[in-house]
C-alpha positions, 0 to 999 in steps of 0.5 A: 671740157672747159668749154662745157663747164663755161656752158653750165654757168651760161645756162644757168646764171644763178649757179654758184659751185659746179660739182665734178667727180672724176675718180680716174682724173681722167679728164684733169689734163683738160683742166690744166692750165685752167683758162677761165678767169671769171671761174674759180678752179678749186681741186678738192685734195685729201678730202680736207673738208674744214679747210675747204669749206672755210675757203668756200665760205670766204668766197664772194657770193658772186663768185663762180666755183668749179669744185674738182673732186677727184674720186668717185661720188659717194653713195648709200650711207657715205652720200648721206654723210657727205659734208658737201651735201647741203652746197650740192643740193643747192647747186649742180653737178657737171655731168658727162655721159648720156644717162647722166645728161638725161638725169640732168635735163629732167631733174630725175635726181632721186635714187628711184629715179636712177634705179628706173632709168638704169632698168629702162635705159634701153628705151628711155634713150630713144629720142622718139619715146623721150618726146613722146613720154614727155609728160611723165619726164619730171620729177613728180610723174616719173614713178614705176607705174607710169613708166612702165605703163608709159613704155607699154604704150610705146610698144603699141605705137601710142603717141604718148602715155595712156591710161590702162583702160586705153591700153587694153582698147588699143591691144583689142583694137589691133587684136585681128592684124596678127602682124601689128599686135605680134610685133607690139607683144613682142616688144612688151616682153622684151620690156619685161613688161608682160607680167604687168600686162597680165595683172591688168587683163586680170583686174578688168577680165577676172582671167589670167591668160596663158603664156605666151600671149597670142592675138587670139587672147585678145580676140577672145577678150574683145568677145567677153567685153561685148558680151558683158557690155551688151547684156544689162547687169540685172537681166536674167540669163536665158538658158538658151544663152550658149555664150553665158560662160563669159559672163562676169558676175562681180559688180566691180568687174562690171564697173571696170569694163563700163569705165573702159568702154567709156574711155574708149568711146571718149578717146579722140583717135581710138573711138573710131575703132570701137564699133568695128571691134565689136562687130568684126573682131568680136563677131563670135558674139552674135548679137542679133543671136542675143536679141532673140534670146533676150527680146527687142525691148531689153535695155541693152548697153550698147546697140551695133549696126547689126542690132539696129538692123535687126530691130528696124526688120522686127519693127517693119513688121510690126508697124502695120498692126501695132504702129503704137507700139513701134512709136514707143520703143523704135526711137531708142534703137534710132538714138546714137547711131552715125551710119547715114544710112540707118538714119534714114532707115529708121526715119522711114520706119518712124514717119510709117508708124507716126502715120499708120498710127493716126490713120487707126484713129479715124474710122471715117472720114465722114464729117458733118460740115465743110468747116468740119473737114478744114478743121480736122485737116488743119488740127490733125489730118495734115500730119498724114501728108507730112509723115508721108512725105518725110517717109519718101524722103529718107526712102529716096536717100536709102541704097538698095541693100537697105530694101529687104523683103520686109522693108519693101513690103512696108513701103508698099503698104505705106503707098497703098495706105497713103493712096487710100487715105487720099481717096477716101478723105477726098471722096467724102469732102467733094461730096460735101462741096458737091452737096453745096454746089462748091459754093465757098460763100457758104464756108466760114473760113478765110478765102484766098481772094480776100488775102490782102484785105484781110491780112495786109491792108491794115498793116503798118509795119514794114512787111514782106510777103512771101509767096512759095508757090506749092508751099503746101499747108503741112510744109508751112507747119514744118517751116514754123516748127523750125522757125520756132527754134529761135526763141525771139520768134512768134509765129501763127499759122492759119489756113484759107481756102485757095480757088478751084482750080487750085493752079498758079495763075488763079492763086497768084491773082487771088493773093494781090489786092483786088475788088474782084478779079475777071477772066479773059482767054488769052488766045496767044497762050491758049490760056486764061489771064486773071486781071484786076483793073484790067491788068494780068496778073500773069508775071511780076511785073504785072503783079507789081502794077497791081500792088501800086494801084492799091499802095504806091510805096508796094514792091513786087520782086523775086527771090533771085532779085532779093538774093542779089542785094546786100545788106545796105541795099536791103534796108534801103529797098524796105526804107522806100518800100515798106511792103514787098511781095517776094515770089519764090518758085522751088517746089512747084517748078521741080514737080511740074517737070515729068522728069523731076517729079519724083524729087519732090521731097528732096526739092522741099528741103532745098526750099526750106533752106531758101526761105529760112536764109530769106527770113534771116536777111529780112530780120538783118534788114529790120523787117520784123513782120512776115507773111508767108503763103502760097498760090495752092497746094498739090497732090504727090504720090511717090509711085506711079498711080494705077490706070483706074485712078486715070479719066479721059478728057471728055469730048466736048467743044466747050472746053476752054482749058484742060489740065489733069485735075481740071478742065474748065469750059464754057456753059452748056456741059456737065461732067458726069463722071465728076464734079461740075460747078461754075467758077463764080462759085470758088471765086470773086469772079462774076463769069459763065465759065464752068469747072469740071473736076475728075472723082476725088484725086483721080487725073485726067489723061493729060498728055506729056504731064506727070502724075505723081505730083500735080494740082488744080483740083479741090482735094484738101491738099491742093485747096487748104493753102497755109498763111503763116505769120512770122515775127521776130522780137527784140527779146525773147517772149516765151519760157523754156520747154519743161524737162521731165525725168521719166525713170525716176522710180527705177533710177539706180547706179548698174555696174557704175552706169546711170541711165537718166531718161528725159522727156521734153514735155512741150513741143516748141511753140510760141509759148515754149522755146529750147532749153539746153541743160547739162547733166551729170553725176556730182558729189554733194559738194559739187565734185564731177563724179561721171566721166563727162558732163553732158550738154543736151539741147531740147528743141524737139519740135514732134508731136510724139512724145517718144521722139522728144525723149532722150536717153543719157548714160553717165558712167562714174569715173574712179573717184565717182567709183569710190563713193558711197553716194552721187547726185544726178543733177541737171542744170540750165546751160544758158543761165546757170553756169556756175551750177547753182541752182539744179533743175534735177537733183536726185540722190543715188546709192553706189553699191559697187564701189571700186576697192582698186588702185586708181587709174 
């Protein structure tokens, strides 16, 4: 005992007097003889308070005293009149039982604390509970409400005391596990806390369930929550709605349910259970049936995967005839889904809608001049190829279970309409070229064989020229969109005409400096060699030689060569060679493999990763001027072509080279079923060789070659190549995109929730860069009145405004629920971190004041 007393003084160096009440003098034998010379032992005999106070006052301030009181600790009025009460509060009491030590450990000395400890000691005594309840085991937090709520949380195996919303969410999450919820309800009943739980259920759901509580009670409450969260609060109930008896009409209850759902979604551990509860536990509410009653465009409060699947099914049926309508409402259904397969299914339908919508704008592809075709393609029609490729990319990632009959019908129509577009567009384009005998010299547009002289020769900066094999124009356009997300980038996309045949050997030669090419038959390779100054442009080593004839400091390397360099060697490389051609081959190498041609959409994504990584490395090497181009484009159909689009190679001895999309031969033969013209017409080669092409986008029956990916012909997709100029500035050169509140006129608080629809007005470009904002509900003085402040990054590159629209749902917190009004404000997240200058400041009246106890 004396050791325990010594320990009390050791643990509390400032302690002067230690009170020890011993009503039965049980511990007096342990205190005599007294063996602690540095602590004075004073026994209070006969309660002579006056002499005791005098003795204590005369003791030195540094003196440590054990005050032994051989009677029970006073209570009630006697405690209030206890002569040493002031001295007691200034010091400590020696406590020996577990309860006493608990009170002392946590400083829970008030009578109301002791009462709660006595009432719930059976549970508070458990070490596991003490650890989990640590944040309420302090005088300011230890109240009847927090203790009861904390114990209910312990009964539910939660790791800490949670708000009532999370308690209910946890009960709903385990409702379909009879064993787990049964044990939890038994524990709550044993704690005599069932009435408390019932009061919370009544508060949120406006009902008092019958006792005893059963798992089915919470399954039904999950259904009630789902139904009332699902429908907008102001919607007119459909008379066919068989669930409407669950409808809660009181605004306060709807506000509380919205707050419950919001807290559930924000909880770091339970949020993953929410969708499962809505889709499985609450499956008695058939959301697909509700969608049939209330329509596809209703403003549903939340969307399950089943609902999204239904929306996709409707969209698949409408997109063929009403693509513009689908463009308007489908993006809202895609928002928020975390299901990767669903995301890809939405991408298929959205890209199909974009493609069909643009196709509907063209009744004919008859334009008045070759340049008109080039302009139409580079301004608008390239997007058809872009959306088709993106749709095929997403389609390739879909599991078979998503390919329903309606979805399959859509993708078949997508294939058919795209193929028809390729045929119809290029029939007219080739007819126009045929009228001028494919004479490029009559078309006032940049030519590929003039690339070096028009884009490189007069450049004084360090320059990298990236030649990505088969980087089609629409792919370069997407790359530009990605690069424009860097606020210091300046990009410019132009086009040039590749020679026909549009294949690698000729295209690569065209891109080198030259005053005219020559063509010879290479008997070793049975192919044509295109030479400059009698040097073949066949491979990187020979291209390097050609470059150095025009610029001795120039260099030619492969992408793999560049990958092997570190920052120091990269900077040194460009210091020695201010002009470098970099050859990248990712798209063509896969496309030309018959077994891999279907992988082209995925392979393009890999090419993007390569090119973006390469451009970042060049910037780190102080190379700010980059040109990205290609040797040719390509045709791609994800489905095998019908035999009607295959043509036999003519039997003639004049042919020197054959391929799926072109034939090259000597003079003296004209291909009757397609097009024939001199090779010199599309090149700067003085030659008598002839080029023969099949009709439109048809293929020759060349052995051992695939037909879905091909190039070499004169279709717009093959001969329009990109010239993407990229510069990186040291400072930002553009302003941020502007953001418009679309639904300002209909903005209101609905059951504690505000829906704001925000539109990024411009797509990213050299003039407009991304904008990062915070948006929330605030009091006039700036106090946050919504449950969270949301950060949104507006960096959309889509040309479709619906795909640059963000819907934000903000829920009032408990302080906001009691406020008469609030402000919807939006701030620049980068330049206004102190929230001083709102970009948006809309005052909203709260007609759903919360008149309940705070959570």
